[in-house]
N, C-alpha and C positions, 0 to 999 in steps of 0.2 A: 599514485595518489589508492588511498585504500579506504572500503567503503565500513562505514561502526555498523554491526550487527547489529537486528534488528530489535529495540527492546522486549517484544514480547520471549526471545529466544531464551531458552532453561539451560541450564547445565546438567546433562543427565548425573545424575548419581552412578559412584560407583559401586559394582555389584562384586562380592568376593566369589571366586572359580568356584564351579564345581564337580563332582568328586567323576571321573568315567568311568566303575564299578558301580558307585548304587546311585550319583544321580543329584544327592544330596549336595547343598551349599556348603562348600568350607570356610567360614568366619575365620577359622587357624587352621593350621598344619601341623601334624607332630613329626618332629626333630628327636630321629633315636640314631646317638653315636655307637658307631661299632669298634672292637678290636680287636684284630687278628695280630701277635704276636707284633710287629712293627707300623703294621699299616692301619689307615687309620678308615673306616666307613662310615660315614654320616647321612643317613636314608632320610628321604622327605615321605610320610607318608600321612591318610588320608585318616582323622581323626574318629571318622564312623562307622567304618566297613575294615580299617586297617593296612590298605591293598597300597601295594610299595608303587608310589610316584613317580621316584627318582633316587641314583644312589649315586654317591662320588666316590671316587678313591685318592685317600692323603696319599703319597710316595714320605716318606720320613726324608725328614734336609740329613745328607751324608756330610762330616764335618773333613776337611782335609788331612793329610796324615801328616806330622809333624816329620820336618825336614831331618836327615839320619841316618843309620843302615836301613838298607832295603832290606825287607822281611822275606824269606824266604817262603815258597809257596812248602816247602817239610815243615814236619815239625820232626824239632828236635829237643831231646833230650837236656834241661838242665843245671 
């Protein structure tokens, strides 16, 4: 049997997180995608001081090779 909450209880409002460097509350975050070769590096930064909060590394998906002749590791002129 559960007890109902008291009638006077209030739900606390959600607050945006604070930046660990500048201490300001971040109502939004800045997302910056970088690409180096085939790697994609999206990062999350504070919009006020620009400190890097988190970075991800997304590796490219490898396409399976088509069946056929096995490729030699050595280069041969055609």
